[in-house]
Every structure is written in C-alpha cells, then in structure tokens.
C-alpha positions as a printed NumPy array, in Angstrom:
array([[  0.   ,   0.   ,   0.   ],
       [  1.29 ,   3.451,  -0.919],
       [  1.42 ,   6.139,   1.732],
       [  0.538,   9.795,   2.163],
       [  2.925,  11.324,   4.714],
       [  0.975,  13.6  ,   7.049],
       [  1.911,  16.058,   9.765],
       [ -0.3  ,  18.056,  12.105],
       [  0.82 ,  21.632,  12.365],
       [ -0.4  ,  24.333,  14.753],
       [ -0.41 ,  27.888,  13.385],
       [ -1.904,  31.154,  14.532],
       [ -4.905,  30.481,  12.245],
       [ -5.582,  27.046,  13.679],
       [ -4.358,  23.471,  13.569],
       [ -3.615,  22.248,  10.061],
       [ -2.933,  18.874,   8.534],
       [ -0.378,  18.704,   5.724],
       [  0.109,  15.688,   3.493],
       [  2.555,  14.734,   0.763],
       [  2.48 ,  11.98 ,  -1.816],
       [  5.25 ,  11.232,  -4.282],
       [  7.089,  14.449,  -3.272],
       [  4.053,  16.637,  -4.022],
       [  1.723,  18.372,  -1.588],
       [ -1.755,  16.813,  -1.757],
       [ -3.178,  18.123,   1.517],
       [ -3.013,  21.37 ,   3.48 ],
       [ -6.218,  21.821,   5.354],
       [ -7.8  ,  22.653,   8.682],
       [ -7.609,  19.613,  10.936],
       [-11.07 ,  20.057,  12.397],
       [-13.143,  21.236,   9.418],
       [-16.572,  19.737,   8.751],
       [-15.504,  18.047,   5.502],
       [-12.337,  16.48 ,   6.988],
       [-13.459,  12.847,   6.491],
       [-14.804,  13.491,   2.971],
       [-11.578,  15.175,   1.844],
       [ -9.348,  12.542,   3.472],
       [-11.33 ,   9.665,   1.94 ],
       [-11.164,  11.248,  -1.541],
       [ -7.355,  11.514,  -1.235],
       [ -6.901,   7.969,   0.074],
       [ -9.161,   6.488,  -2.612],
       [ -7.774,   8.643,  -5.451],
       [ -4.154,   7.863,  -4.589],
       [ -4.811,   4.291,  -3.37 ],
       [ -2.808,   5.161,  -0.268],
       [ -3.083,   5.411,   3.502],
       [ -2.137,   8.247,   5.857],
       [  1.099,   7.69 ,   7.794],
       [  2.175,  10.309,  10.34 ],
       [  5.708,  10.95 ,   9.114],
       [  7.634,  14.101,   8.223],
       [  9.506,  14.571,   4.982],
       [ 11.425,  17.322,   3.205],
       [  8.401,  18.582,   1.283],
       [  6.272,  18.902,   4.437],
       [  9.12 ,  20.74 ,   6.174],
       [  9.369,  23.167,   3.213],
       [  5.585,  23.623,   3.175],
       [  5.503,  24.504,   6.88 ],
       [  8.383,  26.974,   6.42 ],
       [  6.669,  28.687,   3.484],
       [  3.359,  28.785,   5.346],
       [  5.098,  30.445,   8.311],
       [  6.598,  33.025,   5.938],
       [  3.154,  33.669,   4.43 ],
       [  1.542,  34.107,   7.861],
       [  4.405,  36.42 ,   8.909],
       [  3.799,  38.593,   5.814],
       [  7.122,  37.552,   4.266],
       [  5.76 ,  35.536,   1.298],
       [  3.087,  36.137,  -1.345],
       [  3.533,  33.034,  -3.493],
       [  4.35 ,  29.407,  -2.774],
       [  6.662,  27.243,  -4.848],
       [  5.588,  23.849,  -3.564],
       [  4.784,  21.143,  -6.154],
       [  1.079,  20.284,  -5.881],
       [ -0.914,  17.148,  -6.546],
       [ -4.628,  17.888,  -6.964],
       [ -6.845,  14.865,  -6.373],
       [-10.398,  15.26 ,  -7.65 ],
       [-12.594,  15.283, -10.721],
       [-11.547,  17.086, -13.9  ],
       [-14.129,  19.791, -13.087],
       [-12.727,  20.279,  -9.57 ],
       [ -9.19 ,  20.519, -10.943],
       [-10.293,  23.197, -13.442],
       [-11.827,  25.205, -10.591],
       [ -8.738,  24.801,  -8.381],
       [ -6.462,  25.842, -11.257],
       [ -8.632,  28.934, -11.8  ],
       [ -8.419,  29.679,  -8.059],
       [ -4.643,  29.757,  -8.311],
       [ -4.955,  32.626, -10.807],
       [ -6.748,  34.869,  -8.27 ],
       [ -3.921,  37.247,  -7.324],
       [ -2.652,  37.738,  -3.791],
       [ -4.492,  40.542,  -2.03 ],
       [ -7.55 ,  40.368,  -4.32 ],
       [-10.862,  38.541,  -4.214],
       [-13.149,  36.954,  -6.774],
       [-16.603,  35.349,  -6.72 ],
       [-18.024,  31.926,  -7.548],
       [-19.722,  33.533, -10.564],
       [-16.438,  34.976, -11.88 ],
       [-14.738,  31.596, -11.404],
       [-17.574,  29.838, -13.245],
       [-17.207,  32.321, -16.105],
       [-13.438,  31.885, -16.123],
       [-13.696,  28.121, -16.611],
       [-16.233,  28.717, -19.409],
       [-19.268,  27.462, -17.503],
       [-21.165,  30.545, -16.208],
       [-24.201,  28.504, -15.125],
       [-22.105,  26.249, -12.86 ],
       [-21.94 ,  28.665,  -9.908],
       [-23.152,  26.086,  -7.356],
       [-20.82 ,  23.398,  -8.723],
       [-17.915,  25.868,  -8.554],
       [-18.84 ,  26.619,  -4.927],
       [-18.874,  22.873,  -4.223],
       [-15.449,  22.398,  -5.823],
       [-14.144,  25.361,  -3.837],
       [-15.365,  23.722,  -0.627],
       [-13.745,  20.412,  -1.618],
       [-10.296,  22.004,  -2.013],
       [ -7.787,  19.929,  -0.03 ],
       [ -4.869,  22.373,  -0.381],
       [ -6.018,  25.49 ,   1.44 ],
       [ -4.119,  28.789,   1.386],
       [ -1.8  ,  27.668,  -1.46 ],
       [ -4.886,  27.057,  -3.621],
       [ -6.479,  30.243,  -2.276],
       [-10.154,  29.392,  -1.779],
       [-10.185,  32.052,   0.969],
       [-10.087,  34.708,  -1.793],
       [-13.572,  33.793,  -3.005],
       [-16.419,  35.913,  -1.692],
       [-20.101,  36.158,  -2.565],
       [-21.092,  38.231,  -5.614],
       [-22.655,  40.681,  -3.138],
       [-19.262,  41.193,  -1.441],
       [-20.193,  39.116,   1.616],
       [-17.806,  36.596,   3.122],
       [-19.187,  33.132,   2.448],
       [-18.235,  29.655,   3.675],
       [-14.694,  28.629,   4.489],
       [-13.341,  25.326,   5.831],
       [-11.396,  27.122,   8.542],
       [-14.377,  29.296,   9.492],
       [-15.272,  32.833,   8.443],
       [-13.14 ,  34.454,  11.152],
       [-10.023,  32.759,   9.71 ],
       [-11.049,  33.731,   6.169],
       [-11.376,  37.343,   7.285],
       [ -7.927,  37.211,   8.953],
       [ -6.29 ,  35.788,   5.799],
       [ -7.869,  38.439,   3.565],
       [ -6.809,  41.166,   6.008],
       [ -3.266,  39.752,   6.145],
       [ -3.03 ,  39.786,   2.333],
       [ -4.455,  43.268,   1.97 ],
       [ -2.048,  44.731,   4.537],
       [  1.122,  43.101,   3.24 ],
       [  4.175,  45.321,   3.137],
       [  2.127,  48.429,   3.874],
       [  3.417,  50.828,   6.511],
       [  1.964,  50.143,   9.964]])
C-alpha cells in the first residue's frame, strides 16, 4: 500500500494537517473542518494510499513557506502540488490559483473563467472540496454581493487571511 505522509501543524490560524504523496503536496487543510473525512477519503481512494504520520522534506518546506506567508514575508508558494479530484474540480482549483494575492473573486467569476457561467453552485462545491487550502487560495472567493461566504477554517479565519493579504508590506 502506498502512503501519504501527514503532519499536524499548529499555526496562529488554527491546527492544520499537511500531506505529501510522491514528493508533491496533496493536503493542506484545517484539521477540524466539517468536511475532513470526505476530503481525506477522496485523497486515500484517489491515490490508493493510507495516511502515515511521518515528516519529509516537502512537508518541512511547506511549513516553512506557510510560516513566511503568515508572517507577511511571502506572497507566493513554490511547492509542487498534486490535486486529487474530478476534472471539473481541478479546473476550478487551477482557476483559483490565478486569483492574485491581495484580491478577491466570486463563484460567478470563477464559473465564467472556466467557461461554464451557469455552474456557480458546482464551482462553490469544488471550492469547498479544495484539499490544499491557502496555497490554492479558496479564501479569496467571496459572494457576488461582497459578503464573506463559507470557508473550511471558518469565516473568522477567512477574514484574517484576507486582512493579512491586503495589509502586506504596507506601513503600519
């Protein structure tokens, strides 16, 4: 049986779980989110692998880059990613990665960007199924009305991440 190396990691935005498979990051998510079991099962089934609590170089690099991001020292990550999901989900997650640091978008704009403007609910579902939070920046998606909407880490964390990104490198 193949393995997904996982590590639990406590940050100022909550406890995260990071996972690597074949030297690529496949999981960076809130440990206690509602969809934890669903996301974990999709990864295990898709990769035909089990979780093993074990550190590796990629997880160490991921934690270091995440610390830099949370300390306002990094805007972009250079971690190799492995997205596990349907082709539709992967298209949504790829589109999410094009939402620039410090900006927001909406489910409608994402649906339009992937060429499927009627798929707003499906795009929202794919956003919620994202297993690689922060690096695939689902926190940058807000409602078309400008309201903060669902986030695996909770709306207070989403608000903190957006505030962190909007204040980066600005004078105190």
